[in-house]
N, C-alpha and C positions, 0 to 999 in steps of 0.2 A: 146632765153632762156626759159627754161621750169619752170613751177611753182612748188613750194614745194608740195609734195604729189602726183605728177604725176608718174604713173607707167612707167617703162623703160623695154623694151625688145629689145636689140640691139646686133649686132655683131661687132667685131673688134679684135685688138691685145692686149693681156694683157702685160703690161710693168711694170717693177719694177724700181723705182728710189729711192735709199737709202732704207728706211724702208717703203716706200709708194708704193701702187699699183694704176695703172691707166688703163683705157680702151682707147686705141687709136681707136676711132670710125670709122667704115667704111663710115659713113656719113660725116666725118670731125669733127675735134675738139677732145677733150678728156674729160673723166670724172675721177675725183679722187674717189677712192672707199673706202667705209667703209666695211670691211669684217669680218665675224665671224670666218672664216676658212682661213688659208693662202694657196692659191693654187700654191705653188712654182713649181709644175710639169707642170703648164700651162703657165708659163712666156715665152714670146716671141712666143706664139702660138695664132692661131685664136680661139676665144671663143665667146660664147653667154652669155650675161649678163642679168639677170632679177633682178629688184630692184625698189627702190623708190627714187625720187629726194628729197634730204634733205637740199640742199643749192645750191648756184651758182656753176654749173658744178661739183656737188658732189652727189654721189649715195650711199645709203645704200643697199648693195647687198644681195638679197635673195639667189642667186645662180650664180655661174660661172662654165660653162661646155664647153667642146670642141664643136666647131661649125661644 
């Protein structure tokens, strides 16, 4: 588990479950994402996530882009 405030720069698959978005991490596990912009064009695609840990397995995303 990562500490709150830790920077994240990871790749994985962006998934949508209902109204929520998650990163299925290449390293295993998944992060729930807090997003400023909804990246619907990247759902089910491999992406790179940059952000900050804000809770257990929860990331405030600064950016999500194709990997």
